[in-house]
C-alpha positions, -999 to 999 in steps of 0.1 A, spaced: -1 1 0 13 33 -4 3 66 19 -27 73 3 -41 43 5 -26 38 39 -45 68 55 -78 57 40 -78 24 59 -65 45 95 -94 71 88 -120 41 86 -109 40 123 -130 59 147 -104 62 173 -118 96 191 -99 94 225 -132 81 240 -134 49 221 -105 21 219 -79 26 193 -65 -13 198 -87 -22 159 -57 4 144 -29 -7 166 -31 -43 161 -39 -35 123 -7 -12 123 10 -47 144 -1 -72 116 12 -56 90 49 -50 108 45 -87 116 41 -94 79 78 -76 70 91 -99 99 95 -70 125 82 -72 164 66 -43 174 56 -43 211 24 -28 233 21 -5 261 -11 -4 273 -37 17 297 -44 7 327 -85 -10 316 -61 -28 290 -86 -5 267 -58 11 243 -29 7 237 9 23 224 32 9 197 63 9 193 89 -8 168 126 -8 159 140 -13 125 174 -23 131 211 -13 115 222 -30 90 243 -52 113 215 -59 138 220 -30 166 188 -14 181 203 8 205 200 46 199 192 62 166 158 84 158 121 82 165 93 90 138 66 94 165 24 101 157 -8 97 182 -34 74 166 -66 92 183 -88 122 169 -109 147 182 -144 143 180 -170 152 152 -199 155 175 -220 187 167 -196 195 130 -213 195 101 -192 174 76 -197 175 37 -189 137 38 -186 108 63 -157 119 85 -147 85 89 -143 71 51 -116 90 31 -125 112 4 -106 128 -24 -114 158 -37 -98 191 -55 -59 176 -46 -71 170 -10 -77 146 11 -110 144 37 -113 129 70 -110 134 109 -77 126 114 -61 131 78 -40 164 91 -39 154 129 -22 134 124 -29 101 107 -13 117 76 22 111 90 15 78 103 3 67 71 41 80 57 50 62 83 41 30 72 46 36 36 83 37 43 85 3 62 93 -18 32 122 6 17 137 9 49 140 -30 59 160 -28 24 184 0 35 213 -9 53 210 18 79 240 29 100 212 38 131 184 20 139 150 38 129 119 31 156 81 39 148 64 53 177 24 53 180 10 65 209 -32 66 223 -47 98 242 -24 129 226 -55 147 224 -66 140 258 -35 151 280 -8 133 260 -17 103 288 3 76 264 36 86 260 47 86 295 38 49 294 52 42 263 84 59 271 89 41 306 84 12 285 113 17 264 134 28 295 127 -7 310 138 -23 276 167 -9 279 163 13 243 180 42 240 174 63 209 187 93 208 166 116 182 126 122 177 101 135 149 73 140 159 50 147 132 22 169 139 11 191 110 38 222 104 33 221 67 65 204 65 80 230 84 106 231 116 89 236 149 117 239 176 97 247 203 62 245 219 45 255 252 33 232 281 -2 229 295 -9 229 324 -49 221 332 -67 224 363 -102 219 384 -113 242 409 -142 232 430 -160 254 454 -183 238 480 -200 267 495 -234 263 517 -269 265 504 -295 287 519 -329 299 502 -322 327 482 -339 351 505 -316 343 532 -282 349 515 -265 361 543 -272 327 560 -256 306 527 -220 308 511 -222 312 472 -202 288 456 -212 311 421 -203 343 434 -166 326 448 -158 311 415 -166 346 397 -141 359 421 -113 334 408 -122 343 371 -116 373 379 -81 367 397 -69 340 369 -75 372 342 -52 400 364 -29 375 373 -27 365 331 -20 401 326 7 401 353 23 372 339 21 387 305 37 424 321 62 412 343 78 381 327 99 382 293 83 372 260 100 349 235 85 368 200 92 342 183 62 319 195 29 325 175 17 339 211 44 353 230 36 351 261 20 325 287 -18 327 288 -46 317 314 -79 307 297 -111 300 322 -128 274 294 -156 259 313 -179 271 345 -208 248 360 -225 252 391 -265 263 411 -294 245 412 -320 269 408 -321 305 409 -338 309 442 -314 286 453 -277 300 467 -258 277 451 -235 251 472 -211 234 445 -194 255 415 -165 241 394 -143 262 369 -120 246 343 -90 265 330 -56 267 314 -21 277 317 -5 278 285 34 284 296 61 293 275 93 270 285 114 294 304 77 296 325 72 273 354 39 260 365 45 280 405 39 314 387 6 305 385 2 282 417 19 302 443 -3 329 439 -36 314 431 -31 290 458 -22 322 487 -55 336 475 -77 308 477 -63 302 511 -78 336 518 -112 331 504 -113 297 518 -105 319 553 -135 343 547 -161 313 535 -156 292 569 -161 319 586 -198 321 579 -201 281 573 -168 263 585 -176 227 563 -169 249 532 -135 244 512 -118 249 477 -101 220 460 -78 229 434 -66 194 412 -44 198 384 -59 176 356 -33 177 328 4 187 327 18 186 294 59 195 295 68 226 273 97 217 247 127 237 250 144 247 222 177 235 222 201 256 191 226 238 170 222 201 178 226 173 155 191 170 149 183 203 138 212 202 115 197 169 100 163 182 93 172 212 77 192 196 50 156 177 43 132 202 44 124 226 13 121 255 36 142 266 66 119 288 87 116 277 122 86 281 140 79 279 180 41 277 187 17 279 216 -1 242 206 13 210 224 25 181 215 42 150 233 76 161 220 80 178 257 83 145 269 107 126 245 126 156 253 123 149 288 134 111 279 168 127 264 162 131 230 166 151 206 132 166 199 119 184 168 83 188 155 77 183 114 48 168 92 27 171 66 -4 190 63 -16 224 84 -25 226 121 -52 255 108 -71 225 95 -67 203 123 -99 196 147 -124 214 121 -154 197 103 -141 190 66 -104 186 82 -84 176 52 -45 173 38 -35 185 9 -24 154 -12 9 177 -25 18 173 16 12 136 18 43 137 -17 65 161 6 67 141 36 71 110 13 107 124 0 114 139 32 110 105 47 129 86 16 155 114 20 160 108 58 165 76 51 189 82 28 210 103 57 203 75 79 220 47 56 253 67 47 
């Protein structure tokens, strides 16, 4: 099969993050087995999802070191989106291939699978690894599981290309994401007797205002990086829910928000002042009703990917891509996890991030062809 055939096949698996990805993973594993390779899987806690990792050894059988090609198998939902074609059936028109995951990021996985026969015929001087993960879209949950297994097996790749859609340009850094839930446990009362209650929504509103002010303070007081598409760290309140009826003082409210931090900032710049503010609010609440509280929980943590200048992988990729432009982006990938596992890491893959997560998601066939050429040139370089 060629890359387009592979991509059409992969799109037909509904690997929305809330579903299992095992059928897709097993299809990839079966094909790799037919080539004489030995992929291994690492599962989530309930065995409903799996990562796949496979090594194509050097010409003399070495498996240590080498370069990883990384992609995630899950996709975002299509709920509420209006599509002009079935999102889980590839549709080709006007030089574009449509389908959920076509761009983000089954196109890169398809190109990697298309590369396998050529890689097996090459005289690799360093091993080539394929790493396909689960649950990237909901907090990069699969990659750490796979990397822990990699360490346990004694494998130590030194470089990684994450094939997220960058229009085949080099992305050298991205922000981290910290996702939080703040649950306010107040005290109910009839709305005619508000002084005897503790209004959870009122306190949630004060927390939201504090987060807005803190975001502005972080933007003003900390160094920015103009190379990022958004040059400063940001806070966004994305969800709020609470209350029972208009005539009841609400006793529960939850606020969910994220902090997208530049690689130079840690989560402490948000957590330290926020926790101090929440402690003040709790003291105020408990002065009215002792059995009240505010609970801050971190729901997800995706590490930022640092820009490490002049490393060997950057030089390698710069010689293979058509454009020398280097970017830093506000969205996050699994690249930070691979970097923390002591791999030189870059983001470079086919398709535009502007198409990701949208109805009628597509990838240009020219981008797939460009990725195929890139990988073949990479293979040639690794075989010299």
